[in-house]
A tleap script that builds the chain and sets N, CA, C and O, in Angstrom:
source leaprc.protein.ff14SB
mol = sequence {
  NMET ASN SER ILE VAL THR VAL GLN ASP ALA
  VAL ILE ALA PHE ALA ASP TRP ILE GLU PRO
  THR ASP ALA GLU LEU ASP ALA ILE ASP ALA
  GLU MET PRO VAL ILE LEU ALA ASP VAL ASP
  LEU LEU ASP ALA GLN ILE ILE THR LEU ASP
  ARG THR PRO SER GLU LEU ASP ALA ARG ARG
  ILE ARG ARG ALA ARG ARG ARG ALA LEU ALA
  ALA ARG VAL ALA LEU ILE ASN ARG LYS SER
  ALA SER MET SER GLY GLY ALA CALA
}
set mol.1.N position { 129.800 128.990 81.359 }
set mol.1.CA position { 128.658 128.593 82.140 }
set mol.1.C position { 128.169 127.227 81.656 }
set mol.1.O position { 128.067 126.992 80.452 }
set mol.2.N position { 127.869 126.332 82.593 }
set mol.2.CA position { 127.377 124.997 82.270 }
set mol.2.C position { 125.902 125.048 81.908 }
set mol.2.O position { 125.116 125.765 82.526 }
set mol.3.N position { 125.547 124.277 80.900 }
set mol.3.CA position { 124.132 124.224 80.540 }
set mol.3.C position { 123.416 123.298 81.518 }
set mol.3.O position { 123.984 122.309 81.980 }
set mol.4.N position { 122.187 123.621 81.823 }
set mol.4.CA position { 121.391 122.835 82.756 }
set mol.4.C position { 120.380 122.035 81.945 }
set mol.4.O position { 119.602 122.593 81.171 }
set mol.5.N position { 120.403 120.737 82.134 }
set mol.5.CA position { 119.460 119.866 81.452 }
set mol.5.C position { 118.277 119.652 82.378 }
set mol.5.O position { 118.447 119.275 83.538 }
set mol.6.N position { 117.098 119.888 81.872 }
set mol.6.CA position { 115.914 119.673 82.697 }
set mol.6.C position { 115.622 118.187 82.809 }
set mol.6.O position { 116.107 117.386 82.011 }
set mol.7.N position { 114.845 117.835 83.781 }
set mol.7.CA position { 114.475 116.439 83.985 }
set mol.7.C position { 113.663 115.940 82.791 }
set mol.7.O position { 113.807 114.791 82.374 }
set mol.8.N position { 112.817 116.797 82.246 }
set mol.8.CA position { 112.004 116.394 81.106 }
set mol.8.C position { 112.886 116.033 79.911 }
set mol.8.O position { 112.619 115.048 79.222 }
set mol.9.N position { 113.928 116.816 79.660 }
set mol.9.CA position { 114.828 116.505 78.557 }
set mol.9.C position { 115.519 115.161 78.778 }
set mol.9.O position { 115.705 114.391 77.835 }
set mol.10.N position { 115.892 114.885 80.008 }
set mol.10.CA position { 116.553 113.621 80.308 }
set mol.10.C position { 115.602 112.450 80.114 }
set mol.10.O position { 116.005 111.401 79.613 }
set mol.11.N position { 114.350 112.617 80.504 }
set mol.11.CA position { 113.370 111.538 80.359 }
set mol.11.C position { 113.043 111.309 78.893 }
set mol.11.O position { 112.943 110.167 78.444 }
set mol.12.N position { 112.879 112.371 78.163 }
set mol.12.CA position { 112.551 112.250 76.741 }
set mol.12.C position { 113.711 111.621 75.978 }
set mol.12.O position { 113.493 110.865 75.031 }
set mol.13.N position { 114.918 111.923 76.374 }
set mol.13.CA position { 116.085 111.366 75.687 }
set mol.13.C position { 116.130 109.845 75.805 }
set mol.13.O position { 116.634 109.175 74.903 }
set mol.14.N position { 115.617 109.292 76.890 }
set mol.14.CA position { 115.641 107.849 77.112 }
set mol.14.C position { 114.248 107.236 77.071 }
set mol.14.O position { 114.026 106.188 77.678 }
set mol.15.N position { 113.320 107.853 76.383 }
set mol.15.CA position { 111.941 107.370 76.356 }
set mol.15.C position { 111.833 105.951 75.813 }
set mol.15.O position { 110.981 105.187 76.268 }
set mol.16.N position { 112.670 105.581 74.856 }
set mol.16.CA position { 112.615 104.227 74.301 }
set mol.16.C position { 113.007 103.174 75.324 }
set mol.16.O position { 112.625 102.012 75.190 }
set mol.17.N position { 113.755 103.557 76.334 }
set mol.17.CA position { 114.238 102.606 77.328 }
set mol.17.C position { 113.237 102.382 78.455 }
set mol.17.O position { 113.388 101.446 79.239 }
set mol.18.N position { 112.219 103.229 78.544 }
set mol.18.CA position { 111.289 103.148 79.665 }
set mol.18.C position { 110.341 101.964 79.523 }
set mol.18.O position { 110.112 101.238 80.490 }
set mol.19.N position { 109.797 101.764 78.350 }
set mol.19.CA position { 108.827 100.697 78.126 }
set mol.19.C position { 109.546 99.368 77.901 }
set mol.19.O position { 110.617 99.333 77.295 }
set mol.20.N position { 108.954 98.272 78.391 }
set mol.20.CA position { 109.576 96.966 78.136 }
set mol.20.C position { 109.454 96.594 76.664 }
set mol.20.O position { 108.503 96.980 75.984 }
set mol.21.N position { 110.416 95.855 76.200 }
set mol.21.CA position { 110.407 95.418 74.814 }
set mol.21.C position { 109.415 94.265 74.651 }
set mol.21.O position { 108.930 93.708 75.637 }
set mol.22.N position { 109.123 93.918 73.418 }
set mol.22.CA position { 108.222 92.802 73.154 }
set mol.22.C position { 108.812 91.496 73.687 }
set mol.22.O position { 108.078 90.644 74.188 }
set mol.23.N position { 110.115 91.338 73.582 }
set mol.23.CA position { 110.764 90.124 74.093 }
set mol.23.C position { 110.633 90.035 75.612 }
set mol.23.O position { 110.406 88.954 76.155 }
set mol.24.N position { 110.776 91.164 76.293 }
set mol.24.CA position { 110.620 91.161 77.754 }
set mol.24.C position { 109.182 90.841 78.156 }
set mol.24.O position { 108.953 90.108 79.117 }
set mol.25.N position { 108.223 91.385 77.429 }
set mol.25.CA position { 106.819 91.090 77.723 }
set mol.25.C position { 106.502 89.620 77.450 }
set mol.25.O position { 105.743 89.006 78.199 }
set mol.26.N position { 107.071 89.052 76.390 }
set mol.26.CA position { 106.878 87.637 76.105 }
set mol.26.C position { 107.480 86.766 77.206 }
set mol.26.O position { 106.902 85.745 77.578 }
set mol.27.N position { 108.636 87.168 77.724 }
set mol.27.CA position { 109.267 86.417 78.811 }
set mol.27.C position { 108.410 86.469 80.075 }
set mol.27.O position { 108.285 85.472 80.787 }
set mol.28.N position { 107.827 87.625 80.346 }
set mol.28.CA position { 106.945 87.752 81.514 }
set mol.28.C position { 105.715 86.874 81.339 }
set mol.28.O position { 105.293 86.200 82.279 }
set mol.29.N position { 105.137 86.880 80.137 }
set mol.29.CA position { 103.970 86.035 79.871 }
set mol.29.C position { 104.306 84.557 80.039 }
set mol.29.O position { 103.498 83.790 80.563 }
set mol.30.N position { 105.484 84.161 79.599 }
set mol.30.CA position { 105.888 82.759 79.720 }
set mol.30.C position { 106.077 82.364 81.177 }
set mol.30.O position { 105.811 81.222 81.549 }
set mol.31.N position { 106.533 83.296 82.003 }
set mol.31.CA position { 106.791 83.003 83.412 }
set mol.31.C position { 105.591 83.287 84.313 }
set mol.31.O position { 105.664 83.054 85.520 }
set mol.32.N position { 104.496 83.781 83.756 }
set mol.32.CA position { 103.343 84.145 84.582 }
set mol.32.C position { 102.784 82.978 85.388 }
set mol.32.O position { 102.427 83.199 86.546 }
set mol.33.N position { 102.677 81.744 84.868 }
set mol.33.CA position { 102.198 80.644 85.724 }
set mol.33.C position { 103.089 80.412 86.943 }
set mol.33.O position { 102.588 80.091 88.021 }
set mol.34.N position { 104.392 80.569 86.785 }
set mol.34.CA position { 105.315 80.405 87.913 }
set mol.34.C position { 105.108 81.530 88.920 }
set mol.34.O position { 105.099 81.294 90.128 }
set mol.35.N position { 104.943 82.736 88.427 }
set mol.35.CA position { 104.740 83.892 89.305 }
set mol.35.C position { 103.459 83.721 90.105 }
set mol.35.O position { 103.453 83.935 91.317 }
set mol.36.N position { 102.379 83.340 89.443 }
set mol.36.CA position { 101.101 83.165 90.139 }
set mol.36.C position { 101.156 82.022 91.148 }
set mol.36.O position { 100.575 82.122 92.229 }
set mol.37.N position { 101.850 80.936 90.802 }
set mol.37.CA position { 101.992 79.821 91.742 }
set mol.37.C position { 102.799 80.245 92.966 }
set mol.37.O position { 102.485 79.846 94.088 }
set mol.38.N position { 103.834 81.050 92.754 }
set mol.38.CA position { 104.621 81.557 93.879 }
set mol.38.C position { 103.792 82.483 94.769 }
set mol.38.O position { 103.932 82.463 95.992 }
set mol.39.N position { 102.940 83.286 94.160 }
set mol.39.CA position { 102.067 84.168 94.938 }
set mol.39.C position { 101.111 83.334 95.784 }
set mol.39.O position { 100.883 83.653 96.950 }
set mol.40.N position { 100.551 82.272 95.214 }
set mol.40.CA position { 99.667 81.382 95.985 }
set mol.40.C position { 100.407 80.741 97.147 }
set mol.40.O position { 99.860 80.622 98.243 }
set mol.41.N position { 101.649 80.326 96.916 }
set mol.41.CA position { 102.450 79.735 97.989 }
set mol.41.C position { 102.717 80.755 99.088 }
set mol.41.O position { 102.595 80.444 100.272 }
set mol.42.N position { 103.076 81.961 98.700 }
set mol.42.CA position { 103.311 83.011 99.702 }
set mol.42.C position { 102.040 83.326 100.484 }
set mol.42.O position { 102.094 83.537 101.695 }
set mol.43.N position { 100.908 83.360 99.807 }
set mol.43.CA position { 99.641 83.603 100.501 }
set mol.43.C position { 99.373 82.518 101.544 }
set mol.43.O position { 98.958 82.808 102.667 }
set mol.44.N position { 99.614 81.271 101.158 }
set mol.44.CA position { 99.394 80.173 102.091 }
set mol.44.C position { 100.347 80.264 103.280 }
set mol.44.O position { 99.965 79.952 104.408 }
set mol.45.N position { 101.584 80.689 103.031 }
set mol.45.CA position { 102.545 80.812 104.124 }
set mol.45.C position { 102.233 82.020 105.003 }
set mol.45.O position { 102.398 81.951 106.221 }
set mol.46.N position { 101.792 83.104 104.416 }
set mol.46.CA position { 101.473 84.313 105.185 }
set mol.46.C position { 100.309 84.066 106.130 }
set mol.46.O position { 100.287 84.600 107.240 }
set mol.47.N position { 99.347 83.266 105.705 }
set mol.47.CA position { 98.193 82.966 106.556 }
set mol.47.C position { 98.637 82.353 107.872 }
set mol.47.O position { 98.011 82.587 108.906 }
set mol.48.N position { 99.706 81.572 107.848 }
set mol.48.CA position { 100.132 80.853 109.053 }
set mol.48.C position { 101.168 81.613 109.883 }
set mol.48.O position { 101.677 81.069 110.864 }
set mol.49.N position { 101.488 82.834 109.522 }
set mol.49.CA position { 102.534 83.561 110.256 }
set mol.49.C position { 102.158 83.857 111.707 }
set mol.49.O position { 103.008 83.776 112.594 }
set mol.50.N position { 100.924 84.191 111.950 }
set mol.50.CA position { 100.552 84.627 113.294 }
set mol.50.C position { 99.815 83.564 114.091 }
set mol.50.O position { 99.219 83.860 115.127 }
set mol.51.N position { 99.855 82.336 113.614 }
set mol.51.CA position { 99.195 81.255 114.355 }
set mol.51.C position { 99.909 79.940 114.074 }
set mol.51.O position { 100.723 79.837 113.157 }
set mol.52.N position { 99.592 78.967 114.865 }
set mol.52.CA position { 100.129 77.628 114.641 }
set mol.52.C position { 99.375 77.011 113.473 }
set mol.52.O position { 98.145 76.975 113.483 }
set mol.53.N position { 100.092 76.528 112.472 }
set mol.53.CA position { 99.413 75.967 111.302 }
set mol.53.C position { 98.577 74.735 111.660 }
set mol.53.O position { 99.047 73.830 112.349 }
set mol.54.N position { 97.357 74.718 111.190 }
set mol.54.CA position { 96.500 73.549 111.375 }
set mol.54.C position { 96.812 72.549 110.274 }
set mol.54.O position { 97.632 72.812 109.394 }
set mol.55.N position { 96.149 71.399 110.332 }
set mol.55.CA position { 96.342 70.397 109.284 }
set mol.55.C position { 95.873 70.940 107.937 }
set mol.55.O position { 96.484 70.651 106.908 }
set mol.56.N position { 94.810 71.712 107.933 }
set mol.56.CA position { 94.322 72.324 106.697 }
set mol.56.C position { 95.350 73.311 106.132 }
set mol.56.O position { 95.574 73.356 104.923 }
set mol.57.N position { 95.968 74.095 107.010 }
set mol.57.CA position { 97.011 75.030 106.567 }
set mol.57.C position { 98.203 74.276 105.980 }
set mol.57.O position { 98.756 74.675 104.955 }
set mol.58.N position { 98.587 73.200 106.630 }
set mol.58.CA position { 99.724 72.411 106.144 }
set mol.58.C position { 99.420 71.821 104.770 }
set mol.58.O position { 100.282 71.816 103.891 }
set mol.59.N position { 98.189 71.321 104.582 }
set mol.59.CA position { 97.813 70.792 103.269 }
set mol.59.C position { 97.800 71.885 102.218 }
set mol.59.O position { 98.232 71.671 101.085 }
set mol.60.N position { 97.307 73.053 102.590 }
set mol.60.CA position { 97.262 74.185 101.657 }
set mol.60.C position { 98.679 74.567 101.218 }
set mol.60.O position { 98.921 74.838 100.042 }
set mol.61.N position { 99.601 74.584 102.164 }
set mol.61.CA position { 100.995 74.924 101.838 }
set mol.61.C position { 101.617 73.848 100.964 }
set mol.61.O position { 102.324 74.161 100.006 }
set mol.62.N position { 101.361 72.576 101.283 }
set mol.62.CA position { 101.910 71.495 100.460 }
set mol.62.C position { 101.375 71.551 99.034 }
set mol.62.O position { 102.131 71.386 98.077 }
set mol.63.N position { 100.072 71.784 98.891 }
set mol.63.CA position { 99.490 71.883 97.546 }
set mol.63.C position { 100.076 73.064 96.784 }
set mol.63.O position { 100.394 72.949 95.600 }
set mol.64.N position { 100.217 74.194 97.462 }
set mol.64.CA position { 100.770 75.387 96.810 }
set mol.64.C position { 102.226 75.162 96.422 }
set mol.64.O position { 102.661 75.601 95.357 }
set mol.65.N position { 102.988 74.474 97.285 }
set mol.65.CA position { 104.382 74.176 96.966 }
set mol.65.C position { 104.478 73.238 95.763 }
set mol.65.O position { 105.331 73.424 94.895 }
set mol.66.N position { 103.605 72.232 95.710 }
set mol.66.CA position { 103.603 71.317 94.561 }
set mol.66.C position { 103.228 72.052 93.275 }
set mol.66.O position { 103.820 71.805 92.224 }
set mol.67.N position { 102.243 72.959 93.355 }
set mol.67.CA position { 101.869 73.726 92.160 }
set mol.67.C position { 103.014 74.621 91.703 }
set mol.67.O position { 103.256 74.756 90.504 }
set mol.68.N position { 103.718 75.230 92.649 }
set mol.68.CA position { 104.845 76.098 92.285 }
set mol.68.C position { 105.959 75.284 91.629 }
set mol.68.O position { 106.538 75.712 90.631 }
set mol.69.N position { 106.253 74.122 92.184 }
set mol.69.CA position { 107.288 73.277 91.582 }
set mol.69.C position { 106.860 72.771 90.206 }
set mol.69.O position { 107.668 72.724 89.279 }
set mol.70.N position { 105.598 72.397 90.079 }
set mol.70.CA position { 105.108 71.915 88.780 }
set mol.70.C position { 105.157 73.027 87.738 }
set mol.70.O position { 105.474 72.771 86.576 }
set mol.71.N position { 104.849 74.243 88.137 }
set mol.71.CA position { 104.907 75.373 87.201 }
set mol.71.C position { 106.346 75.627 86.767 }
set mol.71.O position { 106.599 75.932 85.602 }
set mol.72.N position { 107.283 75.504 87.695 }
set mol.72.CA position { 108.698 75.675 87.337 }
set mol.72.C position { 109.171 74.584 86.378 }
set mol.72.O position { 109.876 74.862 85.408 }
set mol.73.N position { 108.777 73.344 86.659 }
set mol.73.CA position { 109.163 72.236 85.784 }
set mol.73.C position { 108.581 72.442 84.389 }
set mol.73.O position { 109.272 72.226 83.394 }
set mol.74.N position { 107.327 72.855 84.308 }
set mol.74.CA position { 106.700 73.087 83.004 }
set mol.74.C position { 107.417 74.201 82.248 }
set mol.74.O position { 107.611 74.100 81.037 }
set mol.75.N position { 107.809 75.258 82.948 }
set mol.75.CA position { 108.529 76.355 82.303 }
set mol.75.C position { 109.887 75.879 81.784 }
set mol.75.O position { 110.272 76.206 80.662 }
set mol.76.N position { 110.598 75.122 82.582 }
set mol.76.CA position { 111.905 74.607 82.161 }
set mol.76.C position { 111.750 73.670 80.970 }
set mol.76.O position { 112.550 73.712 80.036 }
set mol.77.N position { 110.723 72.826 81.001 }
set mol.77.CA position { 110.494 71.917 79.877 }
set mol.77.C position { 110.162 72.679 78.600 }
set mol.77.O position { 110.620 72.309 77.520 }
set mol.78.N position { 109.360 73.750 78.719 }
set mol.78.CA position { 109.037 74.556 77.537 }
set mol.78.C position { 110.287 75.232 76.991 }
set mol.78.O position { 110.489 75.285 75.778 }
set mol.79.N position { 111.127 75.750 77.887 }
set mol.79.CA position { 112.356 76.415 77.443 }
set mol.79.C position { 113.306 75.428 76.780 }
set mol.79.O position { 113.896 75.736 75.745 }
set mol.80.N position { 113.460 74.250 77.363 }
set mol.80.CA position { 114.383 73.278 76.781 }
set mol.80.C position { 113.838 72.734 75.462 }
set mol.80.O position { 114.613 72.432 74.554 }
set mol.81.N position { 112.531 72.606 75.346 }
set mol.81.CA position { 111.941 72.132 74.093 }
set mol.81.C position { 112.123 73.188 72.997 }
set mol.81.O position { 112.374 72.846 71.841 }
set mol.82.N position { 111.998 74.449 73.354 }
set mol.82.CA position { 112.161 75.496 72.339 }
set mol.82.C position { 113.634 75.661 71.954 }
set mol.82.O position { 113.937 76.040 70.823 }
set mol.83.N position { 114.544 75.381 72.879 }
set mol.83.CA position { 115.969 75.488 72.569 }
set mol.83.C position { 116.432 74.351 71.664 }
set mol.83.O position { 117.306 74.537 70.817 }
set mol.84.N position { 115.844 73.179 71.850 }
set mol.84.CA position { 116.244 72.037 71.036 }
set mol.84.C position { 115.496 71.997 69.717 }
set mol.84.O position { 115.709 71.095 68.907 }
set mol.85.N position { 114.633 72.953 69.498 }
set mol.85.CA position { 113.897 73.005 68.234 }
set mol.85.C position { 112.675 72.118 68.226 }
set mol.85.O position { 112.062 71.910 67.178 }
set mol.86.N position { 112.312 71.589 69.387 }
set mol.86.CA position { 111.122 70.756 69.477 }
set mol.86.C position { 111.370 69.300 69.119 }
set mol.86.O position { 110.476 68.470 69.280 }
set mol.87.N position { 112.544 68.976 68.645 }
set mol.87.CA position { 112.841 67.584 68.289 }
set mol.87.C position { 113.281 66.834 69.532 }
set mol.87.O position { 114.174 67.279 70.253 }
set mol.88.N position { 112.658 65.708 69.775 }
set mol.88.CA position { 113.019 64.945 70.966 }
set mol.88.C position { 113.621 63.628 70.605 }
set mol.88.O position { 113.985 62.852 71.489 }
savepdb mol mol.pdb
quit
């Protein structure tokens, strides 16, 4: 007869894998400005889905796109600076 493993036993066996590691949380924290900038860009784009974008909407989208790109550039610069040891 085959033994039956309960769902609780399976979850408990892998409990260490459920929570994110400190390194994963640090990576999320480092990328949070990019994530928030992308959310702002999506919000600006979603506003214009059901209507013709006005000049104000277009400016809002351009500003949000510039902020998202700037956040990405800053993240890449931080990563490259940390990889090179900070020496420029």
